[in-house]
C-alpha atoms as an extended CHARMM CRD file, in Angstrom:
* protein
*
       204  EXT
         1         1  MET       CA             45.9440000000      130.6080000000      151.6480000000  PROA      1               0.0000000000
         2         2  GLY       CA             44.9710000000      132.0910000000      148.2900000000  PROA      2               0.0000000000
         3         3  ARG       CA             48.3750000000      131.3100000000      146.7960000000  PROA      3               0.0000000000
         4         4  PHE       CA             48.2260000000      127.7590000000      148.0890000000  PROA      4               0.0000000000
         5         5  LEU       CA             44.7960000000      127.1940000000      146.5440000000  PROA      5               0.0000000000
         6         6  ASP       CA             46.0260000000      128.6820000000      143.2760000000  PROA      6               0.0000000000
         7         7  PHE       CA             49.0510000000      126.3690000000      143.3990000000  PROA      7               0.0000000000
         8         8  VAL       CA             46.8730000000      123.3000000000      143.9910000000  PROA      8               0.0000000000
         9         9  PHE       CA             44.3810000000      124.3060000000      141.2870000000  PROA      9               0.0000000000
        10        10  ASN       CA             47.1240000000      124.8380000000      138.6920000000  PROA      10              0.0000000000
        11        11  ARG       CA             48.6840000000      121.4370000000      139.4030000000  PROA      11              0.0000000000
        12        12  PHE       CA             45.3290000000      119.6770000000      139.4180000000  PROA      12              0.0000000000
        13        13  PHE       CA             44.1260000000      121.3800000000      136.2470000000  PROA      13              0.0000000000
        14        14  LEU       CA             47.3770000000      120.6310000000      134.4270000000  PROA      14              0.0000000000
        15        15  GLY       CA             47.1210000000      117.0160000000      135.5560000000  PROA      15              0.0000000000
        16        16  MET       CA             43.6830000000      116.8500000000      133.9340000000  PROA      16              0.0000000000
        17        17  ILE       CA             44.9350000000      118.4160000000      130.6880000000  PROA      17              0.0000000000
        18        18  ALA       CA             47.9930000000      116.1670000000      130.4970000000  PROA      18              0.0000000000
        19        19  THR       CA             45.9730000000      113.0450000000      131.2700000000  PROA      19              0.0000000000
        20        20  ALA       CA             43.4350000000      113.9870000000      128.5850000000  PROA      20              0.0000000000
        21        21  PHE       CA             46.3010000000      114.4030000000      126.1020000000  PROA      21              0.0000000000
        22        22  PHE       CA             47.6740000000      111.0280000000      127.1730000000  PROA      22              0.0000000000
        23        23  TRP       CA             44.4270000000      109.1390000000      126.6040000000  PROA      23              0.0000000000
        24        24  LEU       CA             43.7170000000      110.9020000000      123.3200000000  PROA      24              0.0000000000
        25        25  LEU       CA             47.1740000000      110.1200000000      121.9290000000  PROA      25              0.0000000000
        26        26  THR       CA             46.9960000000      106.5650000000      123.2670000000  PROA      26              0.0000000000
        27        27  LEU       CA             43.7240000000      106.0000000000      121.4170000000  PROA      27              0.0000000000
        28        28  VAL       CA             45.2040000000      107.4610000000      118.2230000000  PROA      28              0.0000000000
        29        29  GLY       CA             47.8540000000      104.7360000000      118.3840000000  PROA      29              0.0000000000
        30        30  GLY       CA             45.2570000000      102.0350000000      118.8690000000  PROA      30              0.0000000000
        31        31  ILE       CA             46.1770000000      101.8100000000      122.5650000000  PROA      31              0.0000000000
        32        32  ILE       CA             48.8930000000       99.1670000000      122.0330000000  PROA      32              0.0000000000
        33        33  LEU       CA             51.0750000000      101.4310000000      119.8870000000  PROA      33              0.0000000000
        34        34  GLY       CA             49.8850000000      104.6300000000      121.5240000000  PROA      34              0.0000000000
        35        35  LEU       CA             50.8930000000      104.2170000000      125.1630000000  PROA      35              0.0000000000
        36        36  ALA       CA             54.6460000000      104.7070000000      124.7880000000  PROA      36              0.0000000000
        37        37  PRO       CA             54.6530000000      107.7330000000      122.4550000000  PROA      37              0.0000000000
        38        38  ALA       CA             51.9080000000      109.3380000000      124.5550000000  PROA      38              0.0000000000
        39        39  SER       CA             54.1270000000      109.0310000000      127.6470000000  PROA      39              0.0000000000
        40        40  ALA       CA             57.1620000000      110.3670000000      125.7910000000  PROA      40              0.0000000000
        41        41  THR       CA             55.0820000000      113.2940000000      124.5480000000  PROA      41              0.0000000000
        42        42  LEU       CA             53.9630000000      114.2700000000      128.0610000000  PROA      42              0.0000000000
        43        43  MET       CA             57.5550000000      114.1900000000      129.2810000000  PROA      43              0.0000000000
        44        44  SER       CA             58.6580000000      116.4720000000      126.4410000000  PROA      44              0.0000000000
        45        45  LEU       CA             55.7910000000      118.9070000000      126.9770000000  PROA      45              0.0000000000
        46        46  TYR       CA             56.5450000000      119.1410000000      130.6800000000  PROA      46              0.0000000000
        47        47  ALA       CA             60.2490000000      119.7100000000      130.0470000000  PROA      47              0.0000000000
        48        48  GLU       CA             59.3660000000      122.5630000000      127.6930000000  PROA      48              0.0000000000
        49        49  HSD       CA             56.4970000000      124.2520000000      129.5290000000  PROA      49              0.0000000000
        50        50  GLY       CA             56.5990000000      123.0480000000      133.1400000000  PROA      50              0.0000000000
        51        51  TYR       CA             53.3970000000      123.8990000000      135.0180000000  PROA      51              0.0000000000
        52        52  SER       CA             52.3480000000      126.6520000000      132.5830000000  PROA      52              0.0000000000
        53        53  PHE       CA             49.2120000000      124.7900000000      131.5190000000  PROA      53              0.0000000000
        54        54  TRP       CA             48.1280000000      127.5260000000      129.1040000000  PROA      54              0.0000000000
        55        55  GLU       CA             51.1550000000      126.7610000000      126.8950000000  PROA      55              0.0000000000
        56        56  TYR       CA             50.2230000000      123.1190000000      126.3150000000  PROA      56              0.0000000000
        57        57  SER       CA             48.6940000000      122.5610000000      122.8830000000  PROA      57              0.0000000000
        58        58  LEU       CA             47.4280000000      119.5750000000      120.9510000000  PROA      58              0.0000000000
        59        59  LYS       CA             49.2830000000      120.7610000000      117.8600000000  PROA      59              0.0000000000
        60        60  GLU       CA             52.6460000000      120.5530000000      119.6160000000  PROA      60              0.0000000000
        61        61  ALA       CA             51.6450000000      117.3030000000      121.3260000000  PROA      61              0.0000000000
        62        62  TRP       CA             50.7830000000      115.7320000000      117.9770000000  PROA      62              0.0000000000
        63        63  SER       CA             54.1050000000      116.8010000000      116.4720000000  PROA      63              0.0000000000
        64        64  LEU       CA             56.0490000000      115.3120000000      119.4030000000  PROA      64              0.0000000000
        65        65  TYR       CA             53.9300000000      112.1700000000      119.2770000000  PROA      65              0.0000000000
        66        66  LYS       CA             54.8600000000      111.5250000000      115.6520000000  PROA      66              0.0000000000
        67        67  GLN       CA             58.5480000000      112.1740000000      116.3530000000  PROA      67              0.0000000000
        68        68  ASN       CA             58.5940000000      109.7430000000      119.2740000000  PROA      68              0.0000000000
        69        69  PHE       CA             56.3470000000      107.0550000000      117.8260000000  PROA      69              0.0000000000
        70        70  VAL       CA             58.8690000000      104.4740000000      116.6200000000  PROA      70              0.0000000000
        71        71  SER       CA             61.6910000000      104.9730000000      119.1220000000  PROA      71              0.0000000000
        72        72  SER       CA             59.4390000000      105.1100000000      122.1860000000  PROA      72              0.0000000000
        73        73  ASN       CA             57.5840000000      101.9390000000      121.1940000000  PROA      73              0.0000000000
        74        74  LEU       CA             60.8500000000      100.0600000000      120.6520000000  PROA      74              0.0000000000
        75        75  ILE       CA             62.1240000000      101.0010000000      124.1000000000  PROA      75              0.0000000000
        76        76  PHE       CA             58.8050000000      100.4390000000      125.8650000000  PROA      76              0.0000000000
        77        77  TYR       CA             58.1620000000       96.9860000000      124.4420000000  PROA      77              0.0000000000
        78        78  SER       CA             61.7620000000       95.9120000000      124.9870000000  PROA      78              0.0000000000
        79        79  PHE       CA             61.4510000000       96.6690000000      128.6940000000  PROA      79              0.0000000000
        80        80  LEU       CA             57.8990000000       95.3230000000      128.8390000000  PROA      80              0.0000000000
        81        81  GLY       CA             58.9110000000       92.0580000000      127.1760000000  PROA      81              0.0000000000
        82        82  VAL       CA             61.6980000000       91.4410000000      129.6770000000  PROA      82              0.0000000000
        83        83  GLY       CA             59.4290000000       92.5060000000      132.5310000000  PROA      83              0.0000000000
        84        84  LEU       CA             56.6730000000       90.0880000000      131.4920000000  PROA      84              0.0000000000
        85        85  VAL       CA             59.1070000000       87.1800000000      131.2150000000  PROA      85              0.0000000000
        86        86  LEU       CA             60.4540000000       87.9290000000      134.6920000000  PROA      86              0.0000000000
        87        87  THR       CA             56.9510000000       88.3450000000      136.0990000000  PROA      87              0.0000000000
        88        88  TYR       CA             55.9270000000       84.9780000000      134.6570000000  PROA      88              0.0000000000
        89        89  GLY       CA             59.0560000000       83.4550000000      136.1700000000  PROA      89              0.0000000000
        90        90  LEU       CA             58.0700000000       85.0070000000      139.4900000000  PROA      90              0.0000000000
        91        91  TYR       CA             54.6030000000       83.4660000000      139.1710000000  PROA      91              0.0000000000
        92        92  LEU       CA             56.1030000000       80.0330000000      138.5380000000  PROA      92              0.0000000000
        93        93  LEU       CA             58.4540000000       80.3870000000      141.5130000000  PROA      93              0.0000000000
        94        94  VAL       CA             55.5740000000       81.1800000000      143.8430000000  PROA      94              0.0000000000
        95        95  GLN       CA             53.6290000000       78.1350000000      142.6030000000  PROA      95              0.0000000000
        96        96  LEU       CA             56.4170000000       75.6790000000      143.3890000000  PROA      96              0.0000000000
        97        97  PRO       CA             55.6670000000       73.3030000000      146.2970000000  PROA      97              0.0000000000
        98        98  HSD       CA             57.9890000000       72.9000000000      149.2720000000  PROA      98              0.0000000000
        99        99  GLN       CA             59.3730000000       76.4350000000      149.2790000000  PROA      99              0.0000000000
       100       100  THR       CA             62.9140000000       76.7230000000      150.6430000000  PROA      100             0.0000000000
       101       101  ILE       CA             65.2140000000       79.6180000000      151.4610000000  PROA      101             0.0000000000
       102       102  VAL       CA             66.6550000000       79.2840000000      147.9550000000  PROA      102             0.0000000000
       103       103  HSD       CA             63.1900000000       79.7720000000      146.4590000000  PROA      103             0.0000000000
       104       104  LEU       CA             62.6400000000       82.8040000000      148.6870000000  PROA      104             0.0000000000
       105       105  ILE       CA             65.9360000000       84.3900000000      147.6340000000  PROA      105             0.0000000000
       106       106  ALA       CA             65.1830000000       83.7020000000      143.9590000000  PROA      106             0.0000000000
       107       107  THR       CA             61.7280000000       85.2590000000      144.3670000000  PROA      107             0.0000000000
       108       108  LEU       CA             63.1130000000       88.3840000000      146.0320000000  PROA      108             0.0000000000
       109       109  LEU       CA             65.7740000000       88.7480000000      143.3370000000  PROA      109             0.0000000000
       110       110  ASN       CA             63.1050000000       88.4130000000      140.6660000000  PROA      110             0.0000000000
       111       111  VAL       CA             61.0120000000       91.1350000000      142.3040000000  PROA      111             0.0000000000
       112       112  LEU       CA             64.0850000000       93.3700000000      142.5170000000  PROA      112             0.0000000000
       113       113  VAL       CA             64.9370000000       92.9110000000      138.8430000000  PROA      113             0.0000000000
       114       114  VAL       CA             61.3320000000       93.6260000000      137.7930000000  PROA      114             0.0000000000
       115       115  ALA       CA             61.4640000000       96.8510000000      139.8260000000  PROA      115             0.0000000000
       116       116  LEU       CA             64.7800000000       97.7830000000      138.1900000000  PROA      116             0.0000000000
       117       117  ILE       CA             63.3220000000       97.1800000000      134.7210000000  PROA      117             0.0000000000
       118       118  PHE       CA             60.4330000000       99.5090000000      135.5580000000  PROA      118             0.0000000000
       119       119  LEU       CA             62.8270000000      102.1580000000      136.8830000000  PROA      119             0.0000000000
       120       120  ALA       CA             65.0310000000      101.8360000000      133.8010000000  PROA      120             0.0000000000
       121       121  TYR       CA             62.0000000000      102.6030000000      131.6580000000  PROA      121             0.0000000000
       122       122  THR       CA             61.2010000000      105.7190000000      133.6770000000  PROA      122             0.0000000000
       123       123  VAL       CA             64.8150000000      106.8470000000      133.2330000000  PROA      123             0.0000000000
       124       124  SER       CA             64.4960000000      106.2840000000      129.4740000000  PROA      124             0.0000000000
       125       125  LEU       CA             61.4140000000      108.5310000000      129.4490000000  PROA      125             0.0000000000
       126       126  LYS       CA             63.4400000000      111.2800000000      131.1080000000  PROA      126             0.0000000000
       127       127  LEU       CA             66.4930000000      110.9280000000      128.8780000000  PROA      127             0.0000000000
       128       128  GLN       CA             64.6320000000      110.7930000000      125.5550000000  PROA      128             0.0000000000
       129       129  VAL       CA             63.5490000000      114.3790000000      126.1310000000  PROA      129             0.0000000000
       130       130  TYR       CA             67.1200000000      115.6880000000      126.0810000000  PROA      130             0.0000000000
       131       131  PHE       CA             69.1980000000      113.2260000000      124.0640000000  PROA      131             0.0000000000
       132       132  ALA       CA             68.8330000000      111.8250000000      120.5430000000  PROA      132             0.0000000000
       133       133  LEU       CA             70.0090000000      108.3160000000      121.3910000000  PROA      133             0.0000000000
       134       134  SER       CA             70.1660000000      105.1770000000      119.3100000000  PROA      134             0.0000000000
       135       135  TYR       CA             68.0790000000      102.2410000000      120.4800000000  PROA      135             0.0000000000
       136       136  ARG       CA             71.1000000000      100.4620000000      121.9420000000  PROA      136             0.0000000000
       137       137  ASN       CA             72.4910000000      103.5380000000      123.7000000000  PROA      137             0.0000000000
       138       138  SER       CA             69.0740000000      104.3850000000      125.0840000000  PROA      138             0.0000000000
       139       139  LEU       CA             68.8240000000      100.9510000000      126.6910000000  PROA      139             0.0000000000
       140       140  LYS       CA             72.3560000000      101.1540000000      128.0960000000  PROA      140             0.0000000000
       141       141  LEU       CA             72.0090000000      104.6670000000      129.4950000000  PROA      141             0.0000000000
       142       142  SER       CA             68.6220000000      103.8560000000      131.0170000000  PROA      142             0.0000000000
       143       143  LEU       CA             70.0320000000      100.8600000000      132.8560000000  PROA      143             0.0000000000
       144       144  ILE       CA             73.1350000000      102.7560000000      133.9600000000  PROA      144             0.0000000000
       145       145  GLY       CA             71.0230000000      105.7550000000      134.9580000000  PROA      145             0.0000000000
       146       146  ILE       CA             69.2960000000      103.7610000000      137.6910000000  PROA      146             0.0000000000
       147       147  PHE       CA             72.5300000000      103.7170000000      139.6650000000  PROA      147             0.0000000000
       148       148  MET       CA             73.4490000000      107.3620000000      139.0600000000  PROA      148             0.0000000000
       149       149  SER       CA             71.1570000000      108.5210000000      141.8670000000  PROA      149             0.0000000000
       150       150  LEU       CA             69.6860000000      105.7880000000      144.0340000000  PROA      150             0.0000000000
       151       151  ALA       CA             67.7920000000      108.3590000000      146.1050000000  PROA      151             0.0000000000
       152       152  ALA       CA             66.0380000000      109.6680000000      142.9880000000  PROA      152             0.0000000000
       153       153  VAL       CA             64.9590000000      106.2600000000      141.6950000000  PROA      153             0.0000000000
       154       154  ALA       CA             63.8600000000      105.2200000000      145.1960000000  PROA      154             0.0000000000
       155       155  LYS       CA             61.5660000000      108.2630000000      145.2910000000  PROA      155             0.0000000000
       156       156  VAL       CA             60.1890000000      107.3230000000      141.8720000000  PROA      156             0.0000000000
       157       157  LEU       CA             59.4450000000      103.7900000000      143.0350000000  PROA      157             0.0000000000
       158       158  LEU       CA             57.8500000000      104.8460000000      146.3250000000  PROA      158             0.0000000000
       159       159  GLY       CA             55.8440000000      107.6120000000      144.6580000000  PROA      159             0.0000000000
       160       160  THR       CA             54.5690000000      105.2160000000      142.0060000000  PROA      160             0.0000000000
       161       161  VAL       CA             53.5260000000      102.6600000000      144.6210000000  PROA      161             0.0000000000
       162       162  LEU       CA             51.7150000000      105.4040000000      146.5380000000  PROA      162             0.0000000000
       163       163  LEU       CA             49.9360000000      106.6050000000      143.3930000000  PROA      163             0.0000000000
       164       164  VAL       CA             48.8340000000      103.0710000000      142.5430000000  PROA      164             0.0000000000
       165       165  ALA       CA             47.5300000000      102.6420000000      146.0990000000  PROA      165             0.0000000000
       166       166  ILE       CA             45.5650000000      105.8910000000      145.8290000000  PROA      166             0.0000000000
       167       167  GLY       CA             44.2910000000      104.8180000000      142.4150000000  PROA      167             0.0000000000
       168       168  TYR       CA             43.0860000000      101.5350000000      143.8760000000  PROA      168             0.0000000000
       169       169  TYR       CA             40.7560000000      103.3750000000      146.2460000000  PROA      169             0.0000000000
       170       170  MET       CA             40.0280000000      106.3180000000      143.9270000000  PROA      170             0.0000000000
       171       171  PRO       CA             40.3020000000      104.9960000000      140.3530000000  PROA      171             0.0000000000
       172       172  ALA       CA             38.6040000000      108.0510000000      138.8370000000  PROA      172             0.0000000000
       173       173  LEU       CA             41.3230000000      110.3080000000      140.2490000000  PROA      173             0.0000000000
       174       174  LEU       CA             44.0190000000      108.1140000000      138.7110000000  PROA      174             0.0000000000
       175       175  PHE       CA             42.1990000000      107.8530000000      135.3780000000  PROA      175             0.0000000000
       176       176  PHE       CA             41.4910000000      111.5690000000      134.9320000000  PROA      176             0.0000000000
       177       177  VAL       CA             44.3730000000      113.2670000000      136.7760000000  PROA      177             0.0000000000
       178       178  GLY       CA             46.9100000000      110.8210000000      138.1690000000  PROA      178             0.0000000000
       179       179  ILE       CA             48.5520000000      109.7190000000      134.9260000000  PROA      179             0.0000000000
       180       180  GLY       CA             49.5550000000      113.2400000000      133.9860000000  PROA      180             0.0000000000
       181       181  MET       CA             50.7840000000      113.9900000000      137.5000000000  PROA      181             0.0000000000
       182       182  TRP       CA             52.8230000000      110.7810000000      137.5370000000  PROA      182             0.0000000000
       183       183  HSD       CA             54.7540000000      111.8950000000      134.4610000000  PROA      183             0.0000000000
       184       184  PHE       CA             55.4790000000      115.2870000000      136.0450000000  PROA      184             0.0000000000
       185       185  PHE       CA             56.5150000000      113.5790000000      139.2630000000  PROA      185             0.0000000000
       186       186  ILE       CA             59.0430000000      111.2210000000      137.6660000000  PROA      186             0.0000000000
       187       187  SER       CA             60.3960000000      114.0590000000      135.5380000000  PROA      187             0.0000000000
       188       188  ASP       CA             61.1070000000      116.1220000000      138.6580000000  PROA      188             0.0000000000
       189       189  MET       CA             62.4810000000      113.2140000000      140.6790000000  PROA      189             0.0000000000
       190       190  LEU       CA             64.8200000000      112.0330000000      137.9170000000  PROA      190             0.0000000000
       191       191  GLU       CA             66.3440000000      115.4500000000      137.2890000000  PROA      191             0.0000000000
       192       192  PRO       CA             69.5240000000      114.4770000000      139.2420000000  PROA      192             0.0000000000
       193       193  VAL       CA             69.9810000000      111.4550000000      136.9630000000  PROA      193             0.0000000000
       194       194  TYR       CA             69.7520000000      113.6410000000      133.8630000000  PROA      194             0.0000000000
       195       195  GLU       CA             72.1670000000      116.1980000000      135.3110000000  PROA      195             0.0000000000
       196       196  ILE       CA             74.7910000000      113.5600000000      136.1530000000  PROA      196             0.0000000000
       197       197  ILE       CA             74.5750000000      111.9580000000      132.7090000000  PROA      197             0.0000000000
       198       198  HSD       CA             74.6290000000      115.3650000000      131.0230000000  PROA      198             0.0000000000
       199       199  GLU       CA             77.7930000000      116.3190000000      132.9110000000  PROA      199             0.0000000000
       200       200  LYS       CA             79.5250000000      113.0580000000      132.0430000000  PROA      200             0.0000000000
       201       201  LEU       CA             78.6440000000      113.3460000000      128.3550000000  PROA      201             0.0000000000
       202       202  ALA       CA             79.6870000000      117.0060000000      128.2690000000  PROA      202             0.0000000000
       203       203  THR       CA             83.1760000000      116.2010000000      129.5690000000  PROA      203             0.0000000000
       204       204  LYS       CA             83.8260000000      113.6060000000      126.8680000000  PROA      204             0.0000000000
């Protein structure tokens, strides 16, 4: 029981630290330009230190933040831009009168593509930790990576939906702990995607 409580405390405490880092770095970037590099920084810190919360430092976080600032914003806003256009298209589809089976299929396809765009971004967060990719290659590998392990990306999607649902009823938990834990979660779940891509690149 003692080990279990220690396990839970360590994860919870690290979630608080990581989330605090995230919000601090996001604010440094004026929120709009801070979100993406803050996320990339958390992914890099977790890859380096895992759940050893005592090894996380603001000095290292700041260094990673500066390194990731431009590239992470380019990727994030590329995916976000496409996602917003598709979401607006979805909104217009739903507003159309006299819905038919064609409208329903188009709506479902739109929802699917929006989900794939989100998953591609999570894959890009994972890959940027390990590979120095150009903007174009990062986009391509992120999109391809979705299909490298469908089980992994399905877990990411379901876990994210669950976290959002929990955050809806307990927003303070999401705000102070959940964001950090989400980054650790997707990092763990997308490990198979990284391993497959790493193997393929290593054999070339």
